[in-house]
N, C-alpha and C positions, 0 to 999 in steps of 0.2 A: 329674529333669526338666531338660531342656536349656534354657538361656536363649538367646534369639535376640539377637544383637548387631546393632543397627541403626545405620548411620553415614550421615550426610548427605553427598552428593556436593557438590562445589564448585558445580555448576549448581543443585542444589536449594537450597543455602545462599544463593546469589546471588538466586534467585527470591524466597525468603522475605524477604531483606533489602530488595529492591526493593519488594515488596508492602507491607512495614511503613513504608517511607519514603514511598511514593507515596500511601498512604491518608491521610497527614497533610499532603499538599501543599495550598498555597493558590495563588491565581492568580499571585501574585508568583513562586512557585517554578516554576510551569508556564511563565511568561513567560521566566524565566532559562534554563530547560532548552531551550526553543525557540530562544532567542537564540544559545545555544552549539552546538546540535546540528542545527537544522533550517533556520532562516531566517538570511539574511546581514545584513539591514538592518531588523530588527524594532524598532519604536518604540512607546511607549505612546501612547494617545490623548491629545490635548491637554486634553480636558475630562474631569475625574475622574468626572462623572456621565453620560458618554457611553453610548449604547446598544451600543457595541462597545468592546473593550478595547485593541486594538493594530492596527498596520498594518505590513506589510512593503513597504518601498520597492522592493525588487528584484522580487518576484513580483506586486506590486499586490494583495496579499491584505488585505482588511479582516476582522479576526478577532475573534470573540467567544470568550472562554475560560470553561471551567467545570471545577471539580475536584469529584470525587465521592469520598466516603470508602469506599463499597462499590462493587463491580463489578456492573454491570447489562448485560444483552445489548441492552436498549433504553434510550436516553438521552433525557431530556425536553428539548424546546426550546419556550419560550413564544412564542406568535404575535407578541406585541408586540416582542420582541427580533428575531425573524425579519423582520418587516415593516420595522423600522428599519434593519437591516443591509442588507437587499435594496434598500431605497430609496436609501440613501447610496451603495451600491456602483454602482447604476445611474447616479447623478449623475456619478460619477467614472470609470466604466468599470472598476471594480475587480471582483475575484472575492470573493464573500461566503463566509467560512469559519467553521465552528463547530468548535472543538477542545475535547474532553473528556478529562480524565485520570481514570483509575480505578486502584485498586491493581494492576490487571493490564495497564495500558498507556495509551498516548496515542492517541486516535482523532480523525482529521481528516475532517470532512464538507465537501465542496464543495456549498454550498446551491443552486448553479445546477443540480446534477444530481439534486436530491431533489424528489419530489412529496409535500409534506406532507399528511397526513390529519388535519385539525384536529378536536378534540373538547374538551368542557369537563370539568374535573376539579377536585375540591376538594383543595387542596394547602396546605402551610404558607405563610404570607405571605412568610417569608424562610427561608433554609436554616439559620438559627441555631436550635438545638434548644431554647433557653430560650423562644423566641417560639412559643407554641402557638396563635396566631391562624390560623385556616384561612380561605382565600378561594377563590372559584371562578376558575380560570384557563383560558384557551384554550391548549391545548398540542398538540404532536405528539410521537410517540415515534419516534426514529430508531434503527433496528436497526444494530448495529455492523458488520453485513455490508455496509452501504452506505458504510462509511468506509474510509480508508486508515489502517492501524495504523502509526504512525511511531515508536513505542517499545514 
């Protein structure tokens, strides 16, 4: 019986390394990557409990960040976060942006170009797995085909 020898190419190895690193990203990691690779003047929101996470002075993007441990072709956005970032963006003539990282990439959604379809769904109260409290939330699911993949 002949044994097949399988070798990983550098491209495949890089993909798996990126996948493993990005599945453990926190919002701080995503912010740092965006600061170094996409935005020129990204700053954190002044208020730690703000309904958005950061702002780019150069592009006038008001940004909400989310990191997912698994890749999904549709990404959830809560209506309360959407309403808050849209409202604040309108006040300052900013562009409301929602950025999600998954193990397969970083996806940027310009919320001015999205028509959300809202519905109610039972979801964990927080994304922490130890907290098993479920609540009803009003959400939309954004298909990644509506985004710009920036990584």
